[in-house]
N, C-alpha and C positions, 0 to 999 in steps of 0.2 A: 930251312927258311920257309916260311908260310906266306903265301901270297893270297890276298883277298881279291876275289873276282867281283867286279862291279857289273851288275847286269844292266844292260841298256834296254829300255823298252823298245821293241820293234814298232815302227809306225805302221799301222794297218790301214792301207788304202784299199777301198773296194771299188770294183767296177760299177756296181749298182749305185753307190753313192755318187760317183762321178757322173754317170749318165743322168741321174735325177737332178744334179746341180745344173747341168747344161740344158735339160729339156723343160723342167718344171720350176725354174727358179723364180721366186717372187721378189720383185724389186721395190717393195713397200717400206721395209724397215731396215735401217742400218745402225750399227754394224751387223752384218749377216754372217752367222757362224755356220760353216759347212763341214761337219765332221766326216772323216773318211774320204775326202776328195783329194785326188792326186794333185801335187803342185804344178804339174805340166799343163793343167787346165786353166791356170791363172790368166795367161794371155787371152784365151778365148772369152773368159768372163769379163775381162777389161774391155775387149772389143764390143761385146754385147751391151755393156753399160754405156760406153761412149756413143754407140749407135742409138740408144734410147734417150740421149740427152743429158746424161749425168756428167758432172765435172768433179774434179778433185778426187778421182778414183784411185784406190790402191787395194792390193790384195796381199795379205801377209800370211806366211806359212806358220802355223802354230801346232803344237802338240801332235795331233793326228789329222789335221785338216787345214782348212783355209778360213781366214776372217776377211770379209769384204767390207770396205768403207767407200762411201760415195755421197755426194751432195747433189741436190737438184738445182 
């Protein structure tokens, strides 16, 4: 019996990308794509957006990072 193995792509989250997303994030254009950012940072991003006056905020986990949506 032969079994085919399906390889699942490992999601690569980097510490550098996560720190850059928190410290130097530009809030000018949405949707904002943040590749390599860990999903545990999503609540912090939401908090910062709400503090800056954005509404209808949401953060989605995709592929290997985050996609941020917000309205002014």
